[in-house]
DSSP file (Angstrom, degrees, kcal/mol; ACC not computed):
  #  RESIDUE AA STRUCTURE BP1 BP2  ACC     N-H-->O    O-->H-N    N-H-->O    O-->H-N    TCO  KAPPA ALPHA  PHI   PSI    X-CA   Y-CA   Z-CA
    1    1 A X              0   0    0      0, 0.0     2,-0.1     0, 0.0    21,-0.0   0.000 360.0 360.0 360.0 133.5    0.0    0.0    0.0
    2    2 A X        -     0   0    0     21,-0.1     2,-0.4    19,-0.0    21,-0.2  -0.427 360.0-151.3 -77.8 150.6    1.4    3.4   -1.0
    3    3 A X  E     -A   22   0A   0     19,-2.8    19,-3.2    -2,-0.1     2,-0.4  -0.987   8.0-158.3-122.5 134.4    1.9    6.2    1.5
    4    4 A X  E     +A   21   0A   0     -2,-0.4     2,-0.4    17,-0.2    17,-0.2  -0.941  10.9 179.3-116.6 131.7    1.7    9.9    0.5
    5    5 A X  E     -A   20   0A   0     15,-2.7    15,-2.9    -2,-0.4     2,-0.3  -0.971  27.7-120.9-127.5 147.8    3.2   12.8    2.4
    6    6 A X  E     -A   19   0A   0     -2,-0.4    13,-0.3    13,-0.2    10,-0.1  -0.648  31.2-118.1 -81.7 141.0    3.2   16.5    1.6
    7    7 A X  E     -     0   0A   0     11,-2.9     8,-3.1     8,-0.3     2,-0.3  -0.376  28.8-133.3 -71.5 159.6    6.6   18.1    1.1
    8    8 A X  E     -A   14   0A   0      6,-0.3     6,-0.2     1,-0.1     2,-0.1  -0.856   9.3-136.1-116.9 152.6    7.5   20.9    3.5
    9    9 A X    >   -     0   0    0      4,-2.5     3,-1.6    -2,-0.3    -1,-0.1  -0.136  46.6 -74.6 -90.5-169.2    8.9   24.3    2.9
   10   10 A X  T 3  S+     0   0    0      1,-0.3    -2,-0.0     2,-0.1    -1,-0.0   0.800 131.8  54.4 -59.3 -31.0   11.7   26.2    4.7
   11   11 A X  T 3  S-     0   0    0      2,-0.1    -1,-0.3     1,-0.0     3,-0.1   0.573 116.2-113.6 -81.4  -8.5    9.3   26.9    7.6
   12   12 A X  S <  S+     0   0    0     -3,-1.6     2,-0.2     1,-0.3    -2,-0.1   0.410  75.8 129.6  89.8  -2.3    8.5   23.3    8.0
   13   13 A X        -     0   0    0      1,-0.1    -4,-2.5    -5,-0.1    -1,-0.3  -0.589  69.0 -92.6 -85.3 148.7    4.9   23.8    7.0
   14   14 A X  E     -A    8   0A   0     -6,-0.2     2,-0.5    -2,-0.2    -6,-0.3  -0.271  36.6-136.5 -59.3 143.9    3.4   21.6    4.3
   15   15 A X  E >   -     0   0A   0     -8,-3.1     3,-1.1     3,-0.3    -8,-0.3  -0.883  23.1-112.6-104.6 132.1    3.5   22.9    0.8
   16   16 A X  E 3  S+     0   0A   0     -2,-0.5     3,-0.1     1,-0.2    16,-0.0  -0.351  91.4   4.6 -64.3 139.9    0.4   22.7   -1.4
   17   17 A X  E 3  S+     0   0A   0      1,-0.1    15,-3.7    14,-0.1     2,-0.5   0.574  98.9 109.0  68.5  15.0    0.5   20.3   -4.4
   18   18 A X  E <   + B   0  31A   0     -3,-1.1   -11,-2.9    13,-0.2     2,-0.3  -0.979  46.1 173.9-125.4 118.6    4.0   18.8   -3.8
   19   19 A X  E     -AB   6  30A   0     11,-3.1    11,-2.7    -2,-0.5     2,-0.5  -0.900  31.0-149.8-131.3 150.4    4.0   15.2   -2.6
   20   20 A X  E     -AB   5  29A   0    -15,-2.9   -15,-2.7    -2,-0.3     2,-0.5  -0.986  20.8-162.0-113.9 129.6    6.3   12.3   -1.9
   21   21 A X  E     -AB   4  28A   0      7,-2.4     7,-2.8    -2,-0.5     2,-0.5  -0.954   2.6-165.3-116.7 125.9    4.8    8.9   -2.5
   22   22 A X  E     +AB   3  27A   0    -19,-3.2   -19,-2.8    -2,-0.5     2,-0.3  -0.936  15.0 163.6-109.9 126.8    6.3    5.8   -1.0
   23   23 A X        -     0   0    0      3,-2.6     3,-0.2    -2,-0.5   -21,-0.1  -0.803  54.1 -90.8-128.8-178.7    5.4    2.3   -2.2
   24   24 A X  S    S+     0   0    0     -2,-0.3     3,-0.1     1,-0.2   -22,-0.0   0.755 121.9  29.7 -67.3 -22.8    7.1   -1.0   -1.6
   25   25 A X  S    S+     0   0    0      1,-0.2    16,-0.6    15,-0.1     2,-0.3   0.601 124.0  10.8-111.2 -14.3    9.3   -0.8   -4.8
   26   26 A X  E     - C   0  40A   0     -3,-0.2    -3,-2.6    14,-0.2     2,-0.4  -0.972  54.9-130.9-158.0 165.9    9.9    3.0   -5.3
   27   27 A X  E     -BC  22  39A   0     12,-2.5    12,-3.1    -2,-0.3     2,-0.3  -0.988  28.4-164.1-125.0 138.7    9.7    6.5   -4.0
   28   28 A X  E     -BC  21  38A   0     -7,-2.8    -7,-2.4    -2,-0.4     2,-0.5  -0.898  18.7-146.9-125.1 149.2    8.2    9.3   -6.2
   29   29 A X  E     -BC  20  37A   0      8,-2.2     7,-2.9    -2,-0.3     8,-1.6  -0.984  24.9-172.2-109.4 125.0    8.1   13.1   -6.2
   30   30 A X  E     -BC  19  35A   0    -11,-2.7   -11,-3.1    -2,-0.5     2,-0.5  -0.971  13.4-162.5-121.2 132.2    4.8   14.4   -7.6
   31   31 A X  E >  S-BC  18  34A   0      3,-2.6     3,-2.4    -2,-0.4     2,-0.2  -0.968  70.7 -42.2-112.7 121.7    4.0   18.0   -8.4
   32   32 A X  T 3  S-     0   0    0    -15,-3.7   -13,-0.1    -2,-0.5   -15,-0.1  -0.455 126.1 -25.9  54.3-120.5    0.3   18.6   -8.7
   33   33 A X  T 3  S+     0   0    0     -2,-0.2     2,-0.5     2,-0.1    -1,-0.3   0.237 120.4  94.7-103.2  13.4   -0.9   15.6  -10.7
   34   34 A X  E <   -C   31   0A   0     -3,-2.4    -3,-2.6    20,-0.1     2,-0.5  -0.911  69.1-135.8-115.4 127.2    2.4   14.9  -12.5
   35   35 A X  E     +C   30   0A   0     -2,-0.5    -5,-0.3    -5,-0.2    55,-0.2  -0.683  26.8 173.5 -76.0 125.5    5.1   12.4  -11.4
   36   36 A X  E     +     0   0A   0     -7,-2.9    15,-2.6    -2,-0.5     2,-0.4   0.806  61.0  21.0-101.3 -42.1    8.4   14.2  -11.8
   37   37 A X  E     -CD  29  50A   0     -8,-1.6    -8,-2.2    13,-0.2     2,-0.4  -0.981  54.0-170.5-135.1 141.5   10.9   11.8  -10.2
   38   38 A X  E     -CD  28  49A   0     11,-2.5    11,-3.2    -2,-0.4     2,-0.4  -0.998   9.1-172.9-127.0 128.4   11.0    8.0   -9.5
   39   39 A X  E     +CD  27  48A   0    -12,-3.1   -12,-2.5    -2,-0.4     2,-0.3  -0.966  18.4 145.1-119.0 140.7   13.7    6.5   -7.4
   40   40 A X  E     -CD  26  47A   0      7,-2.0     7,-3.5    -2,-0.4     2,-0.5  -0.941  45.7-101.4-157.2 175.2   14.1    2.8   -6.9
   41   41 A X  E     + D   0  46A   0    -16,-0.6     2,-0.4    -2,-0.3     5,-0.2  -0.945  31.6 179.7-111.8 129.0   16.7    0.1   -6.5
   42   42 A X  E >  S- D   0  45A   0      3,-2.7     3,-1.8    -2,-0.5    -2,-0.0  -0.992  74.7 -13.2-129.1 122.8   17.6   -2.1   -9.4
   43   43 A X  T 3  S-     0   0    0     -2,-0.4    -1,-0.1     1,-0.3     3,-0.1   0.844 130.6 -53.2  54.3  36.4   20.3   -4.8   -9.0
   44   44 A X  T 3  S+     0   0    0      1,-0.2     2,-0.4     0, 0.0    -1,-0.3   0.459 117.2 108.6  83.7   1.1   21.3   -3.3   -5.7
   45   45 A X  E <  S-D   42   0A   0     -3,-1.8    -3,-2.7     0, 0.0     2,-0.4  -0.893  72.4-117.2-114.9 141.7   21.9    0.2   -7.2
   46   46 A X  E     -D   41   0A   0     -2,-0.4     2,-0.4    -5,-0.2    -5,-0.2  -0.616  33.6-165.1 -73.5 128.8   19.8    3.4   -6.6
   47   47 A X  E     -D   40   0A   0     -7,-3.5    -7,-2.0    -2,-0.4     2,-0.5  -0.955   6.1-156.8-119.1 136.0   18.3    4.5  -10.0
   48   48 A X  E     -De  39  85A   0     36,-0.7    38,-2.8    -2,-0.4     2,-0.4  -0.959   7.3-170.9-116.8 123.1   16.7    7.9  -10.6
   49   49 A X  E     -De  38  86A   0    -11,-3.2   -11,-2.5    -2,-0.5     2,-0.4  -0.930   3.5-164.1-110.1 135.9   14.2    8.4  -13.4
   50   50 A X  E     -De  37  87A   0     36,-2.9    38,-2.6    -2,-0.4     2,-0.4  -0.943  31.8-106.7-115.5 140.4   13.1   11.9  -14.3
   51   51 A X  E  >  - e   0  88A   0    -15,-2.6     4,-2.0    -2,-0.4     3,-0.3  -0.520  26.7-141.8 -66.7 125.0   10.0   12.5  -16.4
   52   52 A X  T  4 S+     0   0    0     36,-2.6    -1,-0.2    -2,-0.4    37,-0.1   0.779  96.4  36.9 -62.0 -28.0   11.3   13.6  -19.8
   53   53 A X  T  4 S+     0   0    0     35,-0.3    -1,-0.2     1,-0.1    36,-0.1   0.695 127.7  29.5 -96.9 -20.8    8.6   16.2  -20.3
   54   54 A X  T >4 S+     0   0    0     -3,-0.3     3,-1.6   -19,-0.2     4,-0.2   0.446  82.0 100.9-122.4  -0.8    8.1   17.6  -16.8
   55   55 A X  T 3< S+     0   0    0     -4,-2.0     3,-0.1     1,-0.3    -3,-0.1   0.792 102.3  25.7 -61.5 -26.9   11.4   17.3  -14.9
   56   56 A X  T 3  S+     0   0    0     -5,-0.2    -1,-0.3     1,-0.1    -2,-0.1  -0.194  84.4 132.8-126.0  39.4   12.2   21.0  -15.5
   57   57 A X  S <  S-     0   0    0     -3,-1.6     2,-0.3     1,-0.1    -2,-0.1   0.879  71.4 -12.1 -64.9 -44.4    8.6   22.3  -15.9
   58   58 A X     >  -     0   0    0     -4,-0.2     4,-2.5    -3,-0.1     5,-0.2  -0.933  66.9 -99.5-151.8 170.3    8.7   25.3  -13.6
   59   59 A X  H  > S+     0   0    0     -2,-0.3     4,-2.4     2,-0.2     5,-0.1   0.910 122.8  48.0 -61.3 -42.9   10.7   27.1  -11.0
   60   60 A X  H  > S+     0   0    0      2,-0.2     4,-2.1     1,-0.2     5,-0.3   0.934 111.7  48.2 -66.4 -46.3    8.5   25.7   -8.3
   61   61 A X  H  > S+     0   0    0      1,-0.2     4,-2.5     2,-0.2    -1,-0.2   0.925 113.4  48.7 -58.7 -44.3    8.7   22.1   -9.6
   62   62 A X  H  X S+     0   0    0     -4,-2.5     4,-2.8     1,-0.2    -1,-0.2   0.896 107.8  55.2 -63.2 -40.8   12.5   22.5   -9.9
   63   63 A X  H  X S+     0   0    0     -4,-2.4     4,-1.7     1,-0.2    -1,-0.2   0.934 115.1  37.3 -58.4 -48.3   12.8   23.8   -6.3
   64   64 A X  H  X S+     0   0    0     -4,-2.1     4,-2.4     2,-0.2    -1,-0.2   0.801 113.5  56.4 -79.8 -28.2   11.0   20.8   -4.8
   65   65 A X  H  X S+     0   0    0     -4,-2.5     4,-2.6    -5,-0.3     5,-0.2   0.936 109.4  47.9 -60.9 -45.9   12.5   18.3   -7.2
   66   66 A X  H  X>S+     0   0    0     -4,-2.8     4,-2.4     1,-0.2     5,-1.3   0.891 110.6  50.7 -63.0 -40.2   15.9   19.6   -6.0
   67   67 A X  H  <5S+     0   0    0     -4,-1.7    -1,-0.2    -5,-0.2    -2,-0.2   0.927 111.8  48.2 -62.2 -44.2   14.8   19.3   -2.4
   68   68 A X  H  <5S+     0   0    0     -4,-2.4    -2,-0.2     1,-0.2    -1,-0.2   0.905 119.8  37.4 -61.9 -43.6   13.7   15.7   -3.1
   69   69 A X  H  <5S-     0   0    0     -4,-2.6    -1,-0.2     2,-0.2    -2,-0.2   0.698 104.3-126.9 -85.0 -20.5   16.9   14.7   -4.8
   70   70 A X  T  <5S+     0   0    0     -4,-2.4     2,-0.3     1,-0.3    -3,-0.2   0.821  75.2  86.0  77.7  31.4   19.3   16.8   -2.6
   71   71 A X  S   <S-     0   0    0     -5,-1.3    -1,-0.3    -6,-0.2    -2,-0.2  -0.951  74.6-103.1-151.3 170.7   21.0   18.7   -5.4
   72   72 A X     >  -     0   0    0     -2,-0.3     4,-2.2    -3,-0.1     3,-0.2  -0.401  39.9 -98.1 -94.8 175.0   20.6   21.8   -7.5
   73   73 A X  H  > S+     0   0    0      1,-0.2     4,-2.6     2,-0.2     5,-0.2   0.865 121.7  55.9 -62.2 -38.3   19.4   22.1  -11.1
   74   74 A X  H  > S+     0   0    0      1,-0.2     4,-2.1     2,-0.2    -1,-0.2   0.906 109.7  46.9 -60.1 -40.8   23.0   22.3  -12.5
   75   75 A X  H  > S+     0   0    0     -3,-0.2     4,-2.6     2,-0.2    -2,-0.2   0.889 110.0  52.9 -68.6 -39.6   23.8   19.0  -10.8
   76   76 A X  H  X S+     0   0    0     -4,-2.2     4,-2.2     2,-0.2    -2,-0.2   0.942 110.7  47.5 -59.5 -47.0   20.6   17.4  -12.1
   77   77 A X  H  X S+     0   0    0     -4,-2.6     4,-2.5     1,-0.2    -2,-0.2   0.897 111.4  51.1 -61.0 -41.1   21.5   18.5  -15.7
   78   78 A X  H  X S+     0   0    0     -4,-2.1     4,-2.2     1,-0.2    -1,-0.2   0.921 110.7  48.2 -62.8 -43.4   25.1   17.2  -15.2
   79   79 A X  H  X>S+     0   0    0     -4,-2.6     6,-1.6     2,-0.2     5,-1.6   0.845 110.5  51.2 -69.1 -33.0   23.7   13.8  -14.0
   80   80 A X  H ><5S+     0   0    0     -4,-2.2     3,-0.8     4,-0.2    -1,-0.2   0.947 110.9  49.2 -64.0 -47.1   21.3   13.6  -17.0
   81   81 A X  H 3<5S+     0   0    0     -4,-2.5    -2,-0.2     1,-0.3    -1,-0.2   0.874 113.3  45.5 -61.4 -38.6   24.2   14.3  -19.4
   82   82 A X  H 3<5S-     0   0    0     -4,-2.2    -1,-0.3    -5,-0.2    -2,-0.2   0.562 115.1-116.6 -84.6  -6.7   26.4   11.7  -17.8
   83   83 A X  T <<5S+     0   0    0     -3,-0.8    -3,-0.2    -4,-0.7    -4,-0.1   0.513  84.5 114.7  90.7   4.5   23.5    9.1  -17.7
   84   84 A X  S   <S+     0   0    0     -5,-1.6   -36,-0.7    -6,-0.2     2,-0.5   0.714  78.0  50.7 -83.9 -17.6   23.2    8.6  -14.0
   85   85 A X  E    S-e   48   0A   0     -6,-1.6     2,-0.5    -9,-0.1    -2,-0.2  -0.981  86.4-147.6-111.5 132.3   19.7   10.2  -14.1
   86   86 A X  E     -e   49   0A   0    -38,-2.8   -36,-2.9    -2,-0.5     2,-0.4  -0.861   4.5-138.4-108.5 128.6   17.5    8.6  -16.7
   87   87 A X  E     +e   50   0A   0     -2,-0.5     2,-0.3   -38,-0.2   -36,-0.2  -0.716  39.7 152.1 -83.0 132.0   14.8   10.5  -18.7
   88   88 A X  E     -e   51   0A   0    -38,-2.6   -36,-2.6    -2,-0.4     2,-1.0  -0.942  54.5 -94.0-150.9 167.2   11.7    8.4  -19.1
   89   89 A X        +     0   0    0     -2,-0.3     3,-0.5   -38,-0.2   -38,-0.1  -0.795  43.5 169.1 -89.3 101.5    7.9    8.8  -19.5
   90   90 A X  S    S+     0   0    0     -2,-1.0    -1,-0.2   -55,-0.2   -55,-0.1   0.445  70.3  54.4 -92.3  -1.5    6.7    8.5  -15.9
   91   91 A X              0   0    0      1,-0.1    -1,-0.2   -57,-0.1    -2,-0.0   0.010 360.0 360.0-123.8  28.1    3.1    9.6  -16.7
   92   92 A X              0   0    0     -3,-0.5    -1,-0.1     0, 0.0    -2,-0.1   0.484 360.0 360.0 -75.4 360.0    2.0    7.2  -19.4
């Protein structure tokens, strides 16, 4: 069974429309109704998938994506370029 929590801002208060979803096989960051990031373990390694169409949708989405991943946008772009973050269709 999945568990959903609201992300929190700098003040520690919940932020509207930004969610972390935990299920038995993966953890997701969802902004509004769109899954932005999926993290899971495959063959013992953490794998990060970003939605190819929505990973950099807006300033707000990027802010909370970065909070979820623990890095800034420049680092996300670098990891996409080097292949350690994978672009995929997470909302099919």
